[in-house]
N, C-alpha and C positions, 0 to 999 in steps of 0.2 A: 330157128335153123335146125334141120335134122342132123343126127350124128353122122350119117353118111356124107352129107355135104361138108360137114366140119372136117372129116377125115380127108376128103379130097382136097380141101383148102390147105390142109397141113402138108400133104404130099406136094402140091403145087408150090407152096411157100418154100419147102425144102429144096425143090429143084431150082427155084429162082434165087435162093440165097447166095450162091457164088457170084451171080451177076450183080447182086446188090451190095457187094463189098463185105459179105459175111455178117450182115446185120441180122440179129435174131428177131424174128417177127412174132413177138409174144403178145397176142391181143386179139380182139375181135376184128372181123373184116370191116372195111370202111362203111359198107352199107348197113351194118348192124349197130354201129356206135351212135348212141343218142345221148351225148353228154350235156344234158340241160338241167338236171336236178342238182341241188346243192350237195348231195352226197353221191353224185355220179349219175350216169345215165346207163350206159352199157346196153347190151342186147340180151334177149332171151335166147340162150343157146343151150343145147343139151350138155349135161355134165360130161366133160371129156377128160383128157389127161391132166394130171397135176403138173406143175412146173418142177421138173426134177431131172436127175442125170440119166434116167432111162429113156427119155424122150428122143425123138429123131431129128428135131430141128437143130440148127447150129447153136452152139453153146451160148446161152444168154444168162438168165438168172437161174442157173442150175441146169440148163440144157434145152430150154425151149418148152413147148407144151401147148395146151389148148386154152380156150377161153370159156370160162363159166360165167353164169350170171352173177354169182356171188363168190367171194373169198377164194380166188385162185391161189393155191398154196405156193409159197416161195421157200424152198428149203436148202438153198445153197447160194454161193456168191455169184455175182454177175461179172463175167469176164469177157464179154463181147458186146458191141453196140446192141441195145435192146430197147423196145418200146412197150410200155404198159398202157393199154387203152381199154381194158375191160372195166366192168363196173367197180370191182374191188379185188384187192390182193391181201393175203394173210401171211405175215412174216413169221416163220417158225423159229426165229432167233435173230441174232444180229446178222444182217445181210450187208456185205461189203461190195461196192462197185470197184473193181480192180482192173489191172492189166490195160490201163489207158482206155478203158471202155467208157462210153457215154450211155447213161440211162435217161430215156425220155419218157416222162409221165404226162399223159394227155389230161386235158381239163375234165373235171368231174370225177376223177378217179379217187377211190378211198383205199387207204393202206392201213391195215390194223395189225396188232400183235396177237399171235396165237397164244392165249393165256393157258392153254392146256399143254403146250410144248415145254420141254425142259428149259431151265434158265440157261442163258440170260434171255430176258424178254425181247420181243421183236423190236428192231430199230434199223435205221438205214445209215450206213457210213460210206461216204464217197471218198475212197482212198486217194492219196496224192498221185497225180497224173491222170485221174479219171474225172468225169464231169457229170453233173445232174442238170437236165433241162426239164423243169417242172413249171409249166406256164398254165395256171388256171385262169379263170375269168371271174368277174364279179358274180355272174349268174351260175357258174359251175367251178367253185374253188376246188383245189386238190386238198384232201384231208388225210392227215396222219393221226391216228387216234387209237383208243382202247379197243380191245376185242370184246369187251363186255357190252351188255345191252344198256341203253339209256336208263338212268336211275341207279345203276350199280357200278358205274365207272368211277375211278379215283386216280389221283396223281400217282405216277409210277407204273401204270398199266402198260405204257409204251416206253421204250428206252429213250428215243430221241432221234434227231436228224442232224448229221454232222457232215460238213464239206471241208476237205483237207487239201491244201495246195502247196505251192513252191515259192511263196513270197517270203520276205525276210522276217525273222523273229529275233529276239534278243536274249534267249536263254536256251539251254539244252546241251547237246553234244556237238562240239565243233568238228565239222567235216572239212578236210582239206587244209587245216591250220591248227594252231595251238593258241593258248593264252587268251587274248582278247578276241580272237577269231576275226581279226580285221585284215588278214592277208587277202590278196587278190584271189577271188574264186572261192574263198572259204565261207562257210555259213553254218548257222546253228540249225539243228533239227531235234525234235523231241516227239514223244507220244502225246496224243491228245488226252486231256483230263477225262477221267472216268473209265478209260480202257486200260488193260494191263500194260505195264511197261515193256513186256516181252512180246507184244503183238506187233509184228512188222507192218501190218496193214493200217496201223493207227498213227504212223509217223507223218509229221508235217514240217514245213520250213524249207527254205532254199534261198536263191538269189534273184528270182524273177518277180519283181514287184508289180508286174502287169499280168501275172498269172490268172487264168480264167478257170474258176471252180465250177462255173455253170451259170444258170439263170433260174431264179425263183420269183414267181409272182402269183398273187392270190392263192396263198398257201395257209392252211391252218395246221398247227401241231398241237394236239390236245393230250392231256393226261400223261405227259412224258416224265422222265426222271426215275426210271426203274433202277433199283439198287443192283449194281453189277458185281461189286465185291467190296466188302467192308463198308466204308462210308462213301464209296465212289458211285456216282451216277452221272448220266449225261444230262446236258441242258436240253431245253426244248429245241433250239437251233444253235448249233455251234459252227463258227467259221474259224478254221485254223490255217494261217498262212495263205489266205485267199487274196488275190491281187486285184488291181483296179479294173480289170476286164470282167470281173464277177458282177452279176446284176442281182440285187436282192431288194424287192419292194412288195408292198401289200402282203405282209406276213403277220398272222396272229398266232401267238403262243398262249394257250389257255390251260390253266390249272396244272402247271408243271411243279414237280417236287423240288427241282433245283432252279438255276437261273432261267429266265425266259430266253434271252439271247446273249451269248457270250462270244466276243471277238478276240482271238488270240493272234496278235501280230498282223502283219500284212497291211494292205492298203484298200481293202474292199470298202465300197460305198453302199450304205443301206438307207432306205427311205420307207415311209408309211409302215411303221412297225407298231403293233399293238400287243402288249403283254398284259394279261388279265389273270388275277388270282394265282400268281406264282408264289412259291413258298420261300424263295431266296431273293436274289437280285433281279430287277427287271431287265436292265441292260448292263452288262459287265464287260469291261475291256482291259487288256493288258498285253505284256510281251512285245510291245512296240507297234501297236495298231496306229496307223497314220492316215486312215480314211476319213469319211464323212458320215454323219447321220442327220437326217432331217425328217420332220414329221414323225415323232416317236411319242407314243402314249404308254405309260406304265400305270396300271390301276391295281393297287394292293387291296386285298380283301381282308376284313377282320377275321382273326382266328387262324389265319394261314401264314405261318412265319417260321423260318429257321432261327438259329441263334444269332444271325447277323444279317437281317433283311434291309435292303436298300432299294430305292427307286433306280438310282445309278450307282455303280461302283466302278471306279477307274483306278488302275494300277499301271506302273511301269514294270518293275521287277522286284520281287519280294526280298531277294538277297543282294541286289545291286541296283540301288535306286537310280543311278545315273547310266545304266546300261544302254547301249546303242544297238539298233535305232530306237530312239526315245518315243514312247507312247505319246501321241499328240494329235488326237482327232479334232475335227471341227464338228460341233453339234449345235444345230439350230432348230427352233420350233419343236420343243418338247412339252408335254403335259404329264406331270408326275402327281399322282393322287395317292395319298397315304392314309394311314390309320394309326391307332395306338401301337407303340412298340416298334415303329418303323422309322428309318431315316430317309430324307429326300435324296441326298447325294453324299457319298463317301469318296473322297478324292485323296489317294494315298500313294505311298511308296514311289515317289519321284514322278508321278504322272504329270503330264502336260496336256491340257485340254482347253479349248476355247468354246465356252458354252454361252449361247445367247438366245434371247427370245423364248424363254421357258416360263411355264407356270408350275409352281411347286406348292401344293395345297394339302393340308390335313395331316402332316406327319407329326406323330406324338412324341418322338424322341427329340429330333431337331431337324431343321431344314437342310443343313449341309455341314460337313465336317471334313477338315483337312488333316491327314494323318501321315506325316513323314517323320521317321525316327533316326535315319542316318544323317551324317554330317555333310553329305554330298548335296549341294544345291538346296539350301534351306528354303521353305515355302515363301518366306517374306521377301526373298530376293527374286523369286520366280513370278510372284504376283505383281501386276496383272499382265506382264508381257507374255509369259508362257502358260500361265494358269489363271483363268478368270471365268467369272459368271457375271453376265451383264444383261441389261435390258430385259430383266426377268421379274415376274410377279410372284411374291411369296404371300400366302394367305392361310390363316388359321393353322399355323404350325407352332410347335413348341419353340422356346427361345434357342438361340445358338448356345452351344456348350462352352463353358468357361473352364480352362485348365490352368492351374497355377504353374507359372514358369519354374522349371527345375524340379518339379515334383514327379512322382511316379505316373501321375495322370497326364503329364505333359507329353503328348505324342506328336507334336507339330513344331517343336523348337520355338515355342512362344508365339506362334502365329495367332493373331486375333481375328477369328472368323467374323465376329459381329462388326468390327470396325472395317474389315475388308469388304464384306458384302454390302454394308450399308453406306459405304463411301459414295457420296453424291456423284462422283465421276463414273461410277459403274452403272448408273441410271436404273437401279433396281427399285421396285416398289413393294411396300410392306403394309399398306393400308387400303388397298383397292381390291374389292371382290371381283374376280374374273367372271362370275356368273355361270358357273358350271352346275348342271343338274345331274349329279352323280350319286345321289343318296340311295337310289335303288340299284342294287348290283345287277339284277337281271335285265334292267332297261336303262342303262346309263346313257346320258347325252353329253358327248364330249365337245359340243359346240358352245363356246363361251358367248356371253351376251354383252359384256362390257365394251363400250366404244373406246375406253382408255387403253385397251391392248394394242391399238393401232399405232403406227408411227415409230416402230422400233428399228433395230439394226437391219441393214440391207445384207442379206446373205451373199457371200462371195461365190464365184464359180468354183466347182461345178454345181453348186446348189441352186435352188429355185429363188432367184433374186426378187420375185414379186411377194414373197412371204415376209413382209415387213410388219409382222404382228407377233405378239407373244402367244405361245401355245401351238399345239400340233394341228389345230383346225382353225380356220379363219373365223373371226367373230360373226355370228348370225348367218353362217354358211351351212350348206348341207355337208355333213361329215363324210369323209372318205371311208369311214368304217361301216357305213350303211349298206346293208344288202348281202354281205358275205361273212360277217363275223357272228360269233355265238357267245352267250353268257350264262350257260347252264351250270349248275353246281356239280352234277354228275351224270 
């Protein structure tokens, strides 16, 4: 496209914007978009305006702008409905979607952090009231990644992706009430972990458990977890107070410095999640999450670990283990692959979770640990009605931890993990090899081969009831991770 035709297109778009409800048309023209490559398609257009406040299109991500073949700069917040459909965008810092705006990102788009810009590193935060619609495809996933070249990328190059909503959480500041915050119309709200407590655009929580934070599909978030302040960093993907209308599926978080995916409260349902090479927890949940997760893979890599690395880490509330709404997700069909110095699952602080049809393999600390220290609802009285792991296969893990009752090491009020998990009524298996070929990090195969994995629990609605097998991929089937995921070191 010639620059003159680009300029004419911008003038026409500006003239049409009022007729289109004020949407900011930030991107390539339809005839120019070729989103077919894994890292985007985009068109060859001449270098035009950067996205910034001096441009003439209606306010979008900083005011509108032109479309470049590579790295369209984004240097301010998105405050009106905006579409990104160029080949790639470069975030000059933390970018917030605010003012009830919807950001739509087209398939094949790549979003990077500008590593030459002042801190904090580039990341995308969808503020409470706004939405993100990012629907990639298997052939053209949407990628959030480092601004460095392949071979020099590392965890922390990108800050992360966070969606914040108005669903219920169980901690924070009580709005419209006092004390237990259980008056009609009262609710908790707080700032999302990793961002300053003084940042008003980082608040989440409310009373709408159906709240829609948007839709994500075929997304990769790579090299996230930039240090924002002190020891604070964002996760690869964070969902804070997102409700049941939110759709999250086919998401890979790769080589993140903090957690892969963390869900703070709300009722969002997630599926087909792959976390590879994360340095903290693979999937972390707390503050009253009551949604579902199905088809989840966490693959821990040797030598990459924080002080407390887990495949799963579940909490209710650190200071009030019985706080309502109580954390109680349904989790089916998970594959957790560990290494030395890692735990399979840590279930603590009053968490309630029903976990079934999992594979837990290769964890060098222990396969699972329950950690409740307050006197509200001891684990032994919660298991297995409210907290349980069943129909799951444990292979090549260290033994369960034994803690002497009444000693300083007793962090679960005398709960015996070995007896609980190995109780025949739980239908867990400890001597059957699932048949996973995951020894090569750069070419893992998450499809198990053991026929013994079949015939497990039937997932309830709204989950896929046909997945009556242990693990995130059906035995001897083509993995849903094929064709859109990556496993490079840097």
